Structures are given as C-alpha cells and as structure tokens.
N, C-alpha and C positions, 0 to 999 in steps of 0.2 A: 480446464486450466492446466498449466504445466510449467516447465522450466526450459529456458533457452541457454545454449552454450554456443560459443564460436571461438575458434583459435587459428592462429597463423604461426607456422614455424618459420622464424626469420632466416634460417639457413637453407630454406627450400626443401627440408626433409619431410618425410611423411608425418602428418599430424593426427592420423586416425587413432593411434593408440592413446594419445593424449586426450583426444575428444571423448573416447569411450571412458577413460578414467574420470573425466569431468562429469559424465552422465551418472556415474556411480555415487557421487557425493550427496545429492538430495535423497532424503528418505521419506517420501511422501506417501500418503494413503491413496488407494484407488488408482495406482498407475496401471495403464493398459498397454502402452507401447513405448519403445525407445527408437529414436531415429537419428541417423547421421547422413551427411551429404557433402560431396565435393561440389564444384560448380557444374558438373555434368551428370552426376549419379546420386540417386537417393536410395538409401537402405533403411527399411523399417521392420522391426522385429518385436515379438512379445517379451523378450528377455534380453538382458545385457549379454548373457552367454552366447545367445544366438547371433547377436549383433557383432560380437568379437570375431566370429567365424567368417564374417563377410570379407571379401577381398576388395577393400577400398583403399586406394593410395592417393594422397593429395596433401600438399603443404597448407591448404586452406580447407577447413572443415567447419560446418555448423551442425548443431544437433538439437534434439528436443526430447523431453520426457513428457509424455502425454497422459493426462487424466481428463476424462470426459465429464462435462457438466450438463450439456444439452445434446440431444441426438444429432444436431447439425454439426457439432464439433468433430473435427477429423484429425487423425494423426498427421504429423509433419516430420521432416521438411516437405516442401512443395516444389515441384520442378517448374522453372521459368525458362524463357528462351535464353540459353547460354548462361544460366545461373540457377541457384536454388535459394529458397527462402524459408525462414521460420518467423511466424508472427504469433505473439501471445498477448491476449487481452481482449478488450471490447472497444468498439467505436459506436457512439450514440448518435442517432437512434440505432438500435441493434439490428443486425440482419435477421431475417426470419426464415429464409429458405436454404441459404448456404452459410457456411461458417465465415466469420470475419476474415480468417486467413485466406480462404478461397476468394473472397471479394477483394481483398488487398492484392492478392496475386494477379488478378486480372488487370489492376491498375499499374502493376509493375512490369508488365511484359515489354513495354517500350520506354526508353529514356528513364531508367530506373532511378537515377540520382534525383532528377527533377520530380519524379512521382513521389519519392520519399519526402522531399522538401515540402511538397503540397500536402501530403498526408499529415505531417506534423503541424504545418501552419494552419490548415483549414479544418482539421478534424477535432471534435471534442470526444475525449475518451480516456481509457486507461490501457496503455499498450507499450510494448517494446518489440523491435523486429531486427533481424539480421539477414543479410543477403550475401551469399558466397559467390564471388566471381572468380575468374581464373587466377588472379594474383592478389586479390584484395577482398575485404569484407566492407560492406556498407551497412550502417546500423542507425537506428533512431529510437527516441523515447518521447512519450507524450509530454505536453507542455507543463502539466502539473506534477509530473514525476510520480504518478500513482503506481505504476508498475515497477517493482524493484529491478534495478539493472546496474551492474558493476563492471569496471574495467581494470586492467592491470597488465604489466609486462615485465619481463626480465631480459637477459641477454639472448635467450633462445626463443621466447614466445611473446606474442601479444594476444590477449584473450578478453572475452566478454562473457558474463553469466548473470543469471537471475539471483544468485546467492554468492556471498563472499567465500564461503567454505569451498565452493567449487574451484575458485582460483587459488585458494590456499593449497588445495590438494595437489595442484600441479607445480608447486614451488614458487608461486608469485606471492611475495611477502607484502608488498604495498598495494592495497586495493582501494580504489576510489569509486564514488558513485558517478555513474554516467549522468552528465548534467541534463536536467529536464529541458524539453523543447529544443534539443540539439540533434544534429546528424553527425555521425562520425565516419571517417574513412580510415580503415586500418590496413596496413600492408607491412612488409618486412622491415620497414623503417620506423614503424610505431603507429601511434594513434593521433589523428588530427580531428578536432571538433569544430563544427560550424553551427552558430546559433540560428535557429529558425523562428522560434516563438517563445519569448520570455517575458516575465513581468518586470516592469521598470517603475522606479519611484517617480511620483509626480505630486505637485501641490494639490491640496484638497480643493475640490470644486464646491461652489455655492449651490446648495440644494436644500430644500425643506425636508423636514421629517416625513411629512405626508408623501411627498414624491419619492423619497428614498425607500420608504417602506413599501410603496406600491411597486416600484421597480424590483425590489428584492423578492416580493411575493410572486411576481410574474416569473422571475428567473427560477425561483425554487419550485414553483409548480411545473415548469417545463422540465427542469432537471430531474425531478422525482418521477414525472411521467415517463421520461426516457429510460429511467432505471427500473421501472416496474412494468413497462410495456411488455406484453406477452407472457407475463407471469400470473398464474392463477393464485399463487400463495407466496408469501415472502416472510422471512424472519427479520426481526429488528432488535439489535442489542439495545436494551432499554434501561435507563437509569431512573426515569420519571422526571428528569430535568427538562429544561426548555428545548434544547437542541433535538434530542431524540423524540420528544413529544411532537414537535413541529413536523418532523419527517413521518411519524406515525399517522398523524392527522391527514397530511397530504396524500400519503399512500392509500389510506382508507377512502378518502374522497375520490380517488382515481379508480376505485373498484377492486383493489387488491385485497386478498384475504390476509390481513396482517396479523402475525403472531409475535407478541413481545417476549423477549428472552431476557430475564433479569438474573444476574449471577452476583453473589456476594458471600462473604463469610457470615457465619451465624450471628444473630443478635445485633445486627446493624440497623439503626433507625431508618436508614434510607430505603430499606426493603418495604416497610409499611407505607412509606410515601409513594414508592413505585406502584404498589398495589392500588392505592387510592387514585393515582393518576390514571392507571389503566382502566379503573372503574369509570372515571369521568370521561375517558375517551371511548368507553364502551368497546374495548378490545380485549381479547384473551391474553393473559399473561402467564408465562411459565417461569416459576421461581425455582432456582437451584442454589442451595446453600452449601458452603464448604467449611472446612476447619483448618486448623494449623497444619495438620499432617498432609492435607491436600496441597497447601502452598509449598511445603517442603518437598513433596513428591514431584510436583510439576515444575519446580524452579529450574532444574537442569534442562528439562525438555524445552522450556521457553527460551532459556539462554542459548540453546543450540539453534533455535529458529531465528532469534533476533540478532545473533552473532556479535553482540557487544555487551560489556558489563556495566550498563547504565542503570542505576537504581530506579529512576523514574520510569524509564522505558520498560524495565522488568516488571514493576508493579502494575502498570497498565497492561502489559503484555500477558500477564497471568490471567487477569480478568477477561481479556479478549480470547485467550486460549480456551477458557471454560465456555464462553458464549459460542464460539465457533464449534467446539466439540458437541455441545448440546444441540446446536442448529442441525448438524449432520445426523445426530441420533434421531431427531424428529423428522428426518427425510426432507429437509428444505435444502434447496440448491443455492439460494442466494440469501445473503444477510446484508441488511442496510445498517448504517450507523450515522450519527450526527457529527462525525469527526470533521474538524476543520473550523467549526463555527467560532470557537474561542479565539483563535488567532485572527480570523477575519474581522470579528466585530468587537474586539477588546474585552474578552471574557476573563482574563487573568488579573488577579489583584496586583501583580507587579506593574501592570500598565498604569493603574491608579497611582501607585506609589511614585512612579517615574514622572507622571503628569504633575503631581503635587510638588515634587522636589526639583525637577528640571524644566518644566513647562511642556506645552502641548506639542511643540515641534519635535522635541526629543522623544516623547512618548509615541508620536506618530511614526517616527523613524524606526523605533523598536518594533512596533506592530508590523510595519512593512517588512522588516528583516525576518520576523517570525513567519509571515505569510509566505515569503519566497523560500523558506527552509522547511515548510510543512512536510515535504517529501522525506526529508532527512530525520525530522523529529518524530513523525507519526506514520506516514503512509507506508514507508518501506517495512517497518516493523509489523504493521497490521496486515499488509498483504501477504507477507511471508508466513505469518501464523495461519491465516485463512487458507492460503494455498496448500499448506501442509495437510490440512483437514479436508481438502478438496471441496471447499465451500467458496463461492464467489462473493467477494466483498464489493459493495457498491456504495459510493459516498455522494449523495445529492448536493451537499454543500461545496464539494471540492471540484468546482468547474472554473475554467479560465475566465468566463464571463462574470461569475459572481466574485471571483478574486479581484478582477479589474474594478468592479463596482466598489468593493470594500476598500481598496487602496485609495480611490478617489473621494471617499466620504470624509467629511471633517470629523475630527475626534469628538466633537460635542454630540455627534449622533451615535457615538459608541459608549462614551463615559459621561455620566452626569455628576459633576463634582458637588454641586449644591445638595444633591440627594444622597449624600454619604458614599459617593463613588459608585452608584448603581451602574452596572456594566451591561453591554450588549443591548442598549436601549432601542436601537433601530430594529433589532431582531425581536425584541419584546413587543414593539409596536406592530410588526408584521404578524406576530403570533396573535395579538389582540384582534387585528383585522380579519384573521382567518377564523376567529371564533374559539380559540383555545381557552380553556377555563382559566379564570384569574388566579386560582391557586397555583397553577403552573407558570403562568406569565410572570408573576411577581416573585417566584421562588429564587432565592440567591444561588449563585453558582458555587458548586463544590466539586473539586477534582475527583475523578473516579478512583484514583489510587487511595484516596482517603475515605471516600464513601463506602467502598467495598471492604475496608479494613485490611487490605493486602499489605499496604505500606507498613502499618503498625505491626503486623505479624512478621514481616521480614526483619524489622528492627529487633523484634523479640528473639527471633532465631539467631540473628547476628550477635546479640548480647550474650546468648548462651555460649557462643564460641569466643567471647571476649574480643569482639571485633566491632568497629563501626559498620553501618549498613553498606557503605561503599567498599570497604575491605572484604566484607563477607561475600558480596556479589562478585567482586574481582576474583577472589579465591575459588569460588564455585565455578566461575567461567573458565579459569585455568584447568580445572578438573574436566570440564566439558570439552575443552580443546584437546586435551590429551586423549580422551576417549575417541573423539572424532578422527584424530590423526594417527591412531594406533596402527602399527604395521605398515606405515607409508613413509618411505625415506624422504621424499620431497617435503612432506608435511612436517616431519620431525625437524627438518632443517628450518622450517618456519618458526617452530617453537623454541629453537635454540637461542 
C-alpha cells in the first residue's frame, strides 16, 4: 500500500520541488521507496533526500510513497508509452503473479483515457490512479470511493493526493474528495470530472424476503471469496455483532485461517459477548483492552490520520486504530471488517425514527443518501488509518453490486416496524440461512463508538477541560494541525 500524489504547475514552471514536498507529508510505517515521474522519466529512491538530488524538471509530476504488503507489490511510478502512471489499491479478483499496478499499466499502453474509463466502469475494487502526460494528468477513483483521494487547486497549482494534509502542505486551502466512480482530466486550466460509474436512486423493486436473502448471500460469498483468495490467514476486526460475525463465518467456510481482533476499553459488557460469539463461531479471538490514558494518548494520532475534527469519526477511528495496530503486531497483512452493512441494510435507529415520523419514502431516501456517502463518512477514515499501519483493509460488504441490491430493496426488508423497529432484517435472514448462531442473528445493533466505551471516555476528557465533546475534539485538532504544519510557510498560510 502507499500514497499517491500528482501536481501541475499552472504557469508551466517546474513542479518537482512541490511534488517532493508533497511526498514528505505522509508519515506512514514501513515505507520502502519514494518515487516521482514526469511524462517521460521515472525516479525511484529509498529516501526523500536521495530523491531531491535527482535532476527532474517538469510542470507535470506524479509521485508515490511505497509500502509493501505482498511480494508482488512493486515501487512506482511505472513507465508507459509517452506517459507514466501510479496505481494504488486492489482490483478483485486480485492478481497473483504480478502487481495490480503492472496489470493496469499493460491496459493503459494504448488509448489511455478509454482504458481508464473501462477500468472504473468494469472493475470491482478499491483503487485510485494518476497518469502523467506531457501537459495534463488523467486520474480515476473506484466506484465505491474505497481508496482515499483528494483534489484541490490555487492560482499556481492543481493537485491530487491520498491525504488532505499533502495538499495543505503546498498551500492549497480548499480540499475536496475526488468523487467516486469518476475520471478527472487536470491541466493548467484546472480540474474537470467525468462520471463513469455511480449509484443512482431508484424506486424499490418487488422482491420476496427469501429471494433477497438468497441474492445477498450469493453476493457476500463471492465478495468475501475475492477478498480472502490467496490468503492463508487473515485478521478480522470483531465486535461480536451481526456484520463482523457474518464475514467471519464466510471467511472461515472459504478455508481462511481467521483470527478475530477485539478492542475495547476495560470493563465493557460487549467484550464478554464478543468472546461468547467467537466461541460459538469456533474461531480464535485476540482481546486487547485499553484505558482512559490510551484514549488520551492516541487521540492526536487518530486526528492526524482522519484529518477532520468529527467526534463520531474520531470515536470510531480510535477503535480502528487499535485494531489495525494489533493486526500488524500479530504479523497479519490484511484486516477484514463488516463496515458498510448498517447503511446498506438500515442498521441505524435514526432510520426507524424517520420511518415512523415521515413515512417509508423519506426513510428510504435517507438510507440511499447514506449509502452514496459511505466513502465520506466511513471509508476514507478507515483506509487512511489502516494505510498508516501498513495493513490492507478489505470490506466484503462494500461492493457496487451489493450496494445496488440494497438500494433496490423495499424498506420493509430492512426495518420491521411491527417488531419494535428490528433493523437489517434481510441481513439477519441471510445470517440465519448461513447457519449463524441465533444468539448473534437476533442481537440488537449497537454502535461501535458506544460499545467500546471510547465515546464516553472522550466526553469525560472533554468535561475535565470544561468543553463539550465537539469543542474538545476541535481544540485538539487545531493543536494537531499546528504540529503538522510547523516550519512550513505555505501550511502556516492555511492555518491563518
């Protein structure tokens, strides 16, 4: 895994120094190589200092920070015919002999723009890519927005990067997410996006519970198979709830050596439930317990990674940070999670409230809006945290096909109002069909930020500072920003 950067100097001046500065912004573990390229020349070195000594001059530059996950992964950029490319991520089913980047490079040797369109439209995966041509950059992002990718520009520069801080570092104040399922053409006049593959709202289709559950089971089996194929062992962030238990069971049935990773603060009742669920699944569970000091110590680290002062994202992010950290310590390269299931299948209590208050059409619209924004609310945060630890995150629920099925389902297959607003009922039926224990199938949904105790602890820390949690997170984030931007004139301009 690694980090992508791309930059164009709008005045036609050399952009190499800017590109190198961008490559310095991420502070990831396990970095092996740094690379930059113009449309004709590729330079790859073991250190930034060595890269700075290279004589590369071009107004169009792409770059890569490389951390190896599998032996087939190779440093980048890669030379094409009349261009260079950086590809970051995976396409499923995964390649086995050559890296995904090398496989994509072969497809991009001719008619690159059309090849990138086809890649976005036809491929299932988690990826972002940039191609440097003589006077422009062509870029793309997967349809679900799994791989973090950002864009921004000012009067001098137009740039792309895997992290916001990379763009802040070069003086770009306004940073937006690269829209999922889009291709972009960037030149000295700015950035132009073209939609390739996006999710659209539609009226619910008539379908029985039995048919819907069977379709979902088939899709989940295929998705999980693609994400564990070739892996002898895999970690899974495990709460003991419905979503993570389904993925655990499917991965186990596919022959993977599944290890459950459970993180929480001390004395949380959910930990005992997770242990019992693991016992019923007959899978090993690794339990790691934390305290208030751990939350306080890791708060700034997580805010630096997620790059925004959102209390909910921060609470979830701290738990994921711990899970990813322990996954690496146990020498696992890939971590699975059940992320996405709540948005897809109506798992949040607010959907029930909206259904009761405004009717099913309004609730269905809210669920759709949450589905098409999962990349913004969840995926970007989670992938940046895991990328920092050099562990590859894979999400079996987060496929375009499953999202399309979920959008088409009537809300009655997601929320059962007569049954006190039971949620994710089609997913529960799928779990039952798979043979998941009834104690897990029927267990009510509880959000991870509450079950781990992190949210409560953050409120406690905020109260000591005589601040609401939102104010406490915001104040801590400003401290993080000042540390990140220290001794950099352009970045200080951003903070002003």
